[in-house]
N, C-alpha and C positions, 0 to 999 in steps of 0.2 A: 902335950909338949909343944912349946912355941918354936917356930922356925927361926934360926939365927939369920942374921943379915947376909952371911956368906953362903948359906945353904941354897942349893937349887931345890926345887919342889917337883916331885913326881906324884901324879894322881893316877892310881891304878884301880880298875874295877874288877870284881870277881876274884878276890884274893884268898878265899878260904882254903882252896885246894889247887892242885894242878899248875898250869902255866902261870896263872895270876899270882899264886903264892910264890912260885919260883922267881918271877920277875921282881916282886916286892923284896924278897930276900937279897937278890942280886944288887938292887939299887942301895939297899941299906948297908950291905957289907962293903960296898965300894967307898963309902964315906963321903961326906960333903953333901948329902942329900937329906931333905925331909921327905920321907916316903909316906904318903897318905894311902894306906892300904884299905880299900873299902870292900864291904860285903853286906849281904842282907842281915846277917846275924853276927855281930862282932864277937859274941861269946864263942863262936866257932873258930876263932883265930888260934892257931897253934902256938905254943911257947917258942918254937923255932923262929917265929916271926916277931911276936910281941917282945921278946927279950933283946932284940937288936936295937942299937942306938938310932935315934932319928925316926923311928917308926911310930905312926899314929894310926890306929885302927878306927875307922869311922863306919857307921851304918849307911848303907846306900842301896836303894832299890832303883835300878835304872829305868823302870817303867813309871816312876813317880816324879813328877815335876817338883813337888814339895820336898822330897827326899834329896834331890839334886840341889835344890836351892839351899838346903841346910848345909850341905858340904861346901858350897860356894861361900856361904856366910862364914864358915870356919876358916876358909882360905883367906878371906878378906881381914878377919880379925886377928888371926894368929900367924899368917904367912905374908902379910903385907900385900895381899892381892896378887901374889906371884904364883904362877904355874908354868914351869918350864916344859914339862912333858905330861901329856895325857896318854895313858895306855888303855885303850878300849879292849878289854879282854872278856867281860861278861858275855856269856852266850850259852846256848844249848841246842840240842838237836832232837828231832822226832823222826824215826825211820818210817818209811812207807810211801805209797803213791798218793797223789792228790785225791783220788777217789776214796782211799781207805782212811785218811786222816780227817777228822771232823774240821770244818772250816774254822771254828773258834780256836781250836788247837793250833792250826796253821797260823792264824793271826797272832796268837800268843808268841810263837817263835819269832815272827817278824817284829813284834813289839820289843822284844829284848835284843835280838841280833842286829836289827836295823835301827829302829827308832830309839832304842836305848843308847846306842852309840851317838846318834844324832842329838839326842837330848844333852848328853854329856859334852859334846862339842859346842853346841849352842851356849852352854853355860860358861865354858872356860875361854872360848875364843875372844870375847871382849877383853879379857885380862891379858891374853897373849898379844893381841893386836896393839894394846896400849903400850906394851913393852917392845914391840917390833921384834919379837923373838918367840920361838916355841916349836914344839914337835908334837904332832898328832900321830900316834902309832896305833894302828888297828891290827889286832890279832885276828886273822882271818883263817883261811884254810886253802889247800889246793883245790877244794871243792868250789872255791870262788873263781877258779880259772877254767874248770871243766866239770860237767855233770857226771855223776855216777848213778847207776841204776838204783831205784827205790830210795833215793835221798832227795826227793823232789823239793820239799819245803826247806830243809836245812840248806841245800845247795842254792835254792832260789834266794834265800836271805843273804847268803854270802855274795852272790852276784849283785844283789841290790845295793848292799853297803859299799862294795868295791866300785860300782858304777857312780854312786854319789861322790865318793872320795876322788875318783878320777877327774871329776869336774871341779870339785872343791879345791883341789890342790893348786889349780891355776889362779883362782881368785885370792887365795891366801898367800901365795908366794911373794907378791909385792910388799906385804906387811911382815915379811921375815919368818913366816910360819911354814914349816915343812910338814908334808903328809907322807907317811910311809905305811905300806901294808906288809906285815910279816905273815908269811904263809907256812905253817908247820906241815911237815909230812906226818907219818905215824909217830905218836908220842905216848910213852908209857904213863898214862894217867888214868884216873877213874872215869874219864869222860865216856869210855866205851860202855861201862855199866849204866851210866845215866842215859846214854844214847839209846841203849836197848829198851829201857823202861820209859823213855821219853821225858826225862827230867834232867835239868842242867843245874849247875852250881847256883844259878840265880832263880831257880824255880823249885818249889816243893809242893807235893800233893796235887789234888785236883786232877783234872784230865791229864795234865802233864806227868803225873805220877803213875800212869797206867802202863802196862806192858803193850807191846805192839798188838798182840792178839786182843787184849782188852779194848784198846782204842778202836781196832777194826770192828769189834763186836758192838761198841757203842755207836759207831757209824751205821752199822746195820740196823740196830734198834731204832735209830733216828730216821731210818729210811735210806740206808745205803750211804750216800755221801753226806748226809745230814741236811740235804736240800730237798728231800722228797723224791719219790719215784722208785723206791725199792732198791735192793742191792744190785749194783752194776754187775754185768756179766764178767766173769773172770776175777772178781775181787778175792775169792778164796785162794786162787792161784797166785795173785799178787802178794798175798800175805806170806805164802810159802817162799816166793822169790825174795821177798824182803828179808825173811829170816836167814836165808842162805847168804845174802850179801852182808847182813849184820855179822854173821859168823866169820865171813872173810875179813871184814873190818877188824873184828876182835883179834883174829890171828895176826893181822898186820901190826896192830897196836902192841902186841906182846912179842913180836918177832925180833930176829937178830938185827934187823935194819932200823928198828924203832929207836927214837931218841929218848933220853931222860928229860923230864921237865926242867931240871936244873940247867941243862945245856941250852934249852930254848930261852929260859929266863935270862941267862947270861948274854945271849945274843941280843935279846930285846934291849938290855941295858947298853950294850956296846953300840948298837945302831942308834939309839937315842943320843948318846954322847957324841957320836960322829956327826949326826945331823945338826945338833946344836952348834957344833964347831964350824961346819961347812955352810950352813944355811940352805935355803931351798933351791939354789942354783945347781947343786951337785948331788950325786947319789941316786941309786935306783929307786923307783917308785914301789916296785914289788920285790921282796926279799924272801927267798926260800930258806928254811932253817937247816936244810941239808941238801946234798947234791941231787937226790931224787926229787925233792920238792922243787928245787930250782929248775930241774929239767922239765918238769910239768909246766912251770910258769913260762919257760923259754919256748916251748913247743905248742902249747895248747891253742894259740891263736893263729898258727901258721897253716892250718888246713881247713879251709872254709867248708869242705864237704862234711866235716864232722865225723869222718870215718877212717881216714888214713893217718899216717904218721905215728911217732912213738908214743903218743898219749892215747889217741882215740882207737887205733887198731887193736891194741891189747884189751881195751874196755869192751869193744864189740865181741871179741873172741871169748872173753869171760862170760858175757851175757849169754851167748848162744850155748856155751858149755853148760851153764847152770840151767838154762831153759830146756835144753835137750835132756838133762838128767831128770827134770821134773816130768817131762813127757814120758820118759821111760818108766818112772815110778807109777804114773797114772796107768800106763798100759799094763804093767805087771799087776796092779791092784785090781784091774778089770779082767784079769785072766788072759790078757793078750800078749804078755811078755814071757820070756824064758823062765 
């Protein structure tokens, strides 16, 4: 479907499920938008998306320069080279410590979560700068503001892209381009299932398709960390610690305080419209999708010791609670407990 001259154009990555799908639906239902909803496999697009007016589903692998170039070619030929909003949503997580996750798997997470976003930005920024207008909206996580136990690589990828954007926003502002990071709290999506098995919406199969235990076993078979030297001491305990925190995350994602993806998608659309109207001189750089998420953003950088305050103190308390329970289980298994 060609874009009408009056239509604004939104390019959204990772749209087959979850937040990306919800955001695409929100833009389309608002009217006045050509919504370029991208995903690795367009046949996965649900009818709830494809049936909406103004929606164009396109194939996109954010790790492929050629795939991104094909999308840009489509924008130039059917949308007049116009992109008003880029929503970088594609991403996935692999749970575990840096010792337990093979290095190539860690690099794969960064290739999607960091360099995938960078590739997409590099592709559309010339179009935005030519029009002196645009919004780059990065779907991140509260993990981009503070680390959580056994989320080493996923959290690292979010810190990395947020650091890049914190610099980039300054250089883009004079050209009328706004940069916004949207940080969801717990959201009811299938992301937790994919997080457990180490696969995201933009990745299927391979090492990323293995469970936490399988990935750890692969690391052990390759020589522990995958870099030689045997299994690091305490790796088995790290796996158990990881599983406990994955369980905690799953509970939060399905808890009473979790948001629906539709709510987050509507917020993404609202923020994009507001920033198009205000330009880069106004508006917050980081936006939490709920009060709890905003509270983390507002407090995580205020305590340089990394231990005190409303964000870090509860995290440390939970860590020692889980760690102590593992110690107790070990003692009981060895006959030293009650």
